[in-house]
Backbone bond lengths (Angstrom), bond angles and torsions (degrees), N, CA, C in turn:
res aa  C-N    CA-C-N  psi(-1)  N-CA   C-N-CA  omega(-1)  CA-C   N-CA-C  phi
1 M - - - 1.449 - - 1.523 107.60 -
2 S 1.320 116.73 124.76 1.462 119.70 -178.65 1.517 110.76 -80.66
3 S 1.316 115.61 157.37 1.458 119.90 -177.81 1.523 111.10 -69.42
4 G 1.353 118.76 -28.14 1.454 121.31 178.26 1.521 111.40 -64.73
5 Y 1.334 116.14 -40.76 1.463 119.40 179.46 1.523 110.91 -66.92
6 R 1.335 115.79 -39.76 1.465 119.01 -179.63 1.534 110.53 -64.48
7 G 1.326 116.87 -39.77 1.462 120.93 177.45 1.514 111.37 -64.54
8 D 1.340 115.61 -39.83 1.458 119.12 178.25 1.521 110.74 -63.89
9 L 1.308 116.30 -41.19 1.465 119.82 179.42 1.521 110.78 -65.31
10 T 1.317 116.95 -40.24 1.468 120.78 178.36 1.520 110.69 -63.22
11 V 1.327 117.15 -43.34 1.465 120.81 179.65 1.517 110.79 -66.67
12 R 1.329 116.79 -38.31 1.472 119.54 178.11 1.522 110.82 -63.97
13 V 1.327 117.32 -43.36 1.470 120.63 178.99 1.524 109.95 -65.31
14 L 1.325 116.75 -42.50 1.464 120.52 177.99 1.528 111.13 -62.63
15 G 1.327 117.20 -41.81 1.462 121.03 176.92 1.517 112.14 -62.22
16 A 1.336 116.65 -40.85 1.462 120.21 178.38 1.521 111.30 -66.01
17 I 1.317 116.65 -38.88 1.475 120.15 178.84 1.526 110.23 -66.22
18 I 1.337 117.52 -43.79 1.465 120.49 178.77 1.527 110.28 -63.32
19 F 1.314 117.28 -40.15 1.463 121.28 177.30 1.522 110.95 -61.26
20 L 1.327 116.85 -45.09 1.460 120.32 -179.55 1.532 111.85 -67.54
21 I 1.331 117.54 -33.44 1.470 120.21 175.18 1.526 109.81 -64.22
22 G 1.326 117.05 -43.24 1.461 120.61 177.67 1.519 112.29 -62.59
23 I 1.316 117.17 -41.42 1.471 120.85 177.41 1.523 109.70 -66.03
24 G 1.332 117.93 -38.51 1.460 121.15 177.16 1.523 111.53 -63.33
25 L 1.340 116.91 -40.34 1.462 120.07 176.69 1.525 111.17 -63.50
26 L 1.317 116.97 -40.94 1.462 119.76 177.75 1.525 111.24 -65.82
27 G 1.320 117.29 -39.16 1.460 119.93 176.42 1.518 112.05 -63.64
28 F 1.330 116.67 -42.13 1.466 120.79 176.67 1.526 110.87 -63.44
29 L 1.324 116.46 -38.93 1.459 120.48 177.05 1.522 111.10 -62.96
30 F 1.311 118.13 -42.87 1.469 120.67 178.69 1.516 110.91 -64.02
31 Y 1.323 116.56 -36.30 1.460 120.20 176.79 1.535 110.50 -64.07
32 L 1.337 116.46 -45.22 1.470 120.29 178.46 1.528 111.35 -64.25
33 A 1.314 116.38 -43.06 1.464 120.01 -178.45 1.528 110.75 -66.07
34 Y 1.318 117.30 -39.91 1.462 119.64 178.45 1.526 110.41 -62.84
35 G 1.318 117.03 -43.84 1.460 120.50 178.27 1.514 112.70 -63.73
36 F 1.335 116.75 -36.18 1.462 120.32 -178.79 1.527 111.47 -75.07
37 F 1.305 117.05 -41.78 1.455 119.73 -174.13 1.526 113.83 -81.80
38 K 1.306 118.66 -12.55 1.460 119.03 176.17 1.534 112.12 -86.54
39 L 1.339 117.33 -5.58 1.460 121.59 177.90 1.523 110.44 -74.93
40 N 1.339 116.33 148.41 1.457 118.15 171.98 1.524 108.42 -80.88
41 S 1.325 116.73 177.14 1.468 119.67 -172.82 1.526 112.47 -64.61
42 E 1.318 117.95 -36.29 1.466 119.59 179.87 1.516 111.47 -66.43
43 Q 1.317 116.40 -40.46 1.464 119.42 179.50 1.529 111.53 -72.56
44 A 1.340 116.70 -38.49 1.462 119.70 -178.97 1.527 111.60 -67.27
45 L 1.325 116.49 -37.20 1.463 119.99 179.59 1.519 112.70 -89.78
46 D 1.312 117.24 -7.92 1.461 123.18 -179.07 1.536 110.83 58.79
47 L 1.339 114.87 43.64 1.458 122.05 178.70 1.521 109.44 -131.62
48 V 1.340 115.92 158.50 1.459 121.11 178.01 1.531 108.10 -117.04
49 F 1.325 115.26 121.08 1.461 121.05 177.55 1.523 108.81 -106.19
50 T 1.335 116.16 125.87 1.476 120.97 -178.03 1.510 112.42 -101.79
51 G 1.312 118.56 -17.27 1.456 121.76 -174.69 1.519 111.62 94.88
52 N 1.304 116.78 -11.78 1.456 122.17 177.70 1.525 107.66 -95.85
53 P 1.349 118.14 117.71 1.463 119.39 -177.39 1.526 114.24 -60.29
54 K 1.314 117.08 -24.69 1.457 119.10 -179.55 1.534 112.30 -77.35
55 L 1.319 116.24 -27.19 1.463 120.40 -177.93 1.526 113.33 -99.49
56 D 1.327 117.58 -18.27 1.465 120.68 -179.75 1.520 110.22 -70.31
57 P 1.337 116.91 154.90 1.477 119.91 179.51 1.527 110.75 -65.34
58 P 1.309 117.02 150.98 1.471 119.86 179.62 1.534 111.18 -68.69
59 A 1.331 114.59 162.02 1.469 120.24 -176.70 1.524 111.74 -61.64
60 M 1.322 117.23 -33.98 1.461 119.87 179.68 1.529 111.12 -63.51
61 K 1.310 117.45 -40.59 1.463 121.54 179.42 1.527 110.44 -68.95
62 V 1.329 116.61 -39.39 1.469 120.01 177.24 1.527 109.71 -63.25
63 G 1.343 116.73 -43.62 1.463 120.53 178.67 1.514 112.48 -62.97
64 L 1.323 117.11 -39.40 1.453 120.99 178.76 1.528 111.31 -64.53
65 H 1.308 116.84 -44.91 1.465 120.51 179.40 1.529 111.12 -68.40
66 F 1.342 116.39 -34.79 1.463 119.90 176.53 1.530 110.12 -65.56
67 G 1.324 116.76 -38.70 1.465 120.33 177.00 1.520 112.00 -61.79
68 W 1.326 116.92 -39.83 1.472 119.88 176.81 1.520 110.96 -65.58
69 A 1.333 117.37 -36.33 1.469 120.28 177.93 1.530 110.39 -65.72
70 V 1.328 116.65 -41.07 1.466 120.15 177.33 1.531 109.83 -65.17
71 L 1.307 117.76 -37.79 1.461 121.61 177.40 1.537 111.20 -63.51
72 K 1.329 116.84 -38.74 1.476 120.10 176.93 1.524 110.56 -63.41
73 I 1.335 116.58 -41.51 1.462 120.06 179.45 1.531 110.06 -65.58
74 A 1.334 117.27 -40.59 1.465 120.42 177.63 1.532 110.76 -64.00
75 A 1.324 117.17 -38.52 1.465 120.40 177.68 1.529 110.84 -65.17
76 M 1.318 117.14 -37.61 1.463 120.20 176.83 1.520 110.63 -65.81
77 F 1.323 117.05 -36.26 1.462 120.64 177.11 1.530 110.51 -63.39
78 V 1.319 117.22 -44.58 1.465 121.21 178.61 1.531 110.01 -65.15
79 M 1.330 117.35 -38.93 1.468 120.32 177.70 1.524 110.98 -63.77
80 A 1.331 117.37 -37.37 1.458 120.37 178.68 1.523 110.85 -64.99
81 I 1.323 116.95 -42.54 1.461 120.23 178.20 1.525 110.34 -64.32
82 A 1.337 116.95 -44.70 1.464 120.33 -179.01 1.531 111.36 -63.91
83 G 1.315 117.39 -42.77 1.462 120.11 179.62 1.517 112.39 -65.17
84 S 1.332 116.98 -40.28 1.463 119.05 -179.40 1.528 110.78 -71.10
85 L 1.335 117.60 -37.75 1.465 119.13 177.00 1.528 111.75 -66.11
86 L 1.324 116.42 -39.11 1.459 119.80 177.97 1.523 110.87 -64.35
87 S 1.317 117.07 -41.97 1.468 120.50 177.06 1.522 111.12 -62.98
88 Q 1.325 116.08 -42.30 1.460 120.36 179.51 1.525 111.23 -62.59
89 K 1.325 116.88 -44.11 1.460 119.51 -179.90 1.526 111.19 -66.00
90 G 1.322 117.13 -36.71 1.461 119.89 177.88 1.512 112.30 -64.72
91 I 1.334 116.89 -43.37 1.464 119.23 -178.85 1.528 110.41 -71.74
92 N 1.342 117.20 -33.56 1.472 119.50 175.09 1.517 110.90 -65.31
93 L 1.318 117.36 -41.28 1.460 121.60 177.96 1.523 110.61 -63.25
94 Y 1.311 116.74 -41.23 1.467 121.06 179.72 1.527 110.71 -61.87
95 F 1.338 116.22 -50.28 1.462 118.69 -175.42 1.527 112.79 -76.49
96 S 1.328 118.02 -20.73 1.464 118.56 176.44 1.527 111.07 -72.41
97 A 1.315 117.37 -21.07 1.466 120.59 -179.31 1.525 112.65 -90.51
98 V 1.310 118.42 -7.40 1.464 120.81 179.34 1.520 108.36 -72.33
99 K 1.321 116.67 125.80 1.463 121.04 -175.57 1.521 110.94 -70.26
100 G 1.325 113.65 136.95 1.458 119.70 171.67 1.515 115.17 77.73
101 S 1.295 118.92 0.92 1.462 118.62 -179.51 1.511 109.36 -104.86
102 T 1.292 115.16 131.01 1.458 120.45 174.94 1.515 107.53 -120.76
103 V 1.284 115.28 143.76 1.452 120.60 179.09 1.513 107.03 -107.49
104 N 1.325 116.39 113.08 1.460 121.48 178.20 1.510 108.51 -104.91
105 V 1.312 115.25 116.49 1.455 119.24 177.82 1.517 109.67 -77.50
106 M 1.325 115.70 -41.10 1.459 120.68 178.59 1.519 107.92 -119.48
107 P 1.320 117.43 149.54 1.471 118.57 177.97 1.515 110.85 -66.81
108 H 1.315 114.93 152.85 1.463 120.96 -179.01 1.525 109.01 -66.44
109 V 1.330 116.55 130.51 1.454 122.24 179.87 1.504 108.01 -114.61
110 N 1.326 116.27 131.27 1.457 120.89 178.54 1.518 108.57 -73.48
111 A 1.332 117.20 125.95 1.450 121.34 -174.85 1.531 112.30 -83.29
112 S 1.335 118.27 -12.19 1.471 119.39 -178.41 1.521 110.06 -77.53
113 P 1.334 117.11 147.97 1.464 119.36 -179.27 1.534 110.63 -70.88
114 P 1.298 116.80 150.93 1.469 119.43 -178.39 1.535 110.29 -67.96
115 N 1.353 115.56 150.76 1.451 120.35 178.16 1.511 108.29 -76.40
116 G 1.320 116.34 131.73 1.448 119.23 -173.30 1.421 113.09 -117.05
């Protein structure tokens, strides 16, 4: 067994592990998002509304809790980007270690001018 093949196998396994970690992060994110978005407004804002203006929380407290909810959504957005980038890098690492395979996005174009 040559050392080049062993290195390729190690990189392929590492790429697969990184890909699976990224998919796991995305799955965890979907679990968190599902739990957050199935809450009603009182549970999501962690406030109790009675319908009585004297007993309901003041507007400043509602705004503060709403800001935290928006921050949670922004954090989920960043987690989604991070998980997808990690998955992409893992799959790129895996396929870059496969022997003999080249990925051509565009067909090869001859750079020399045509004979006229």
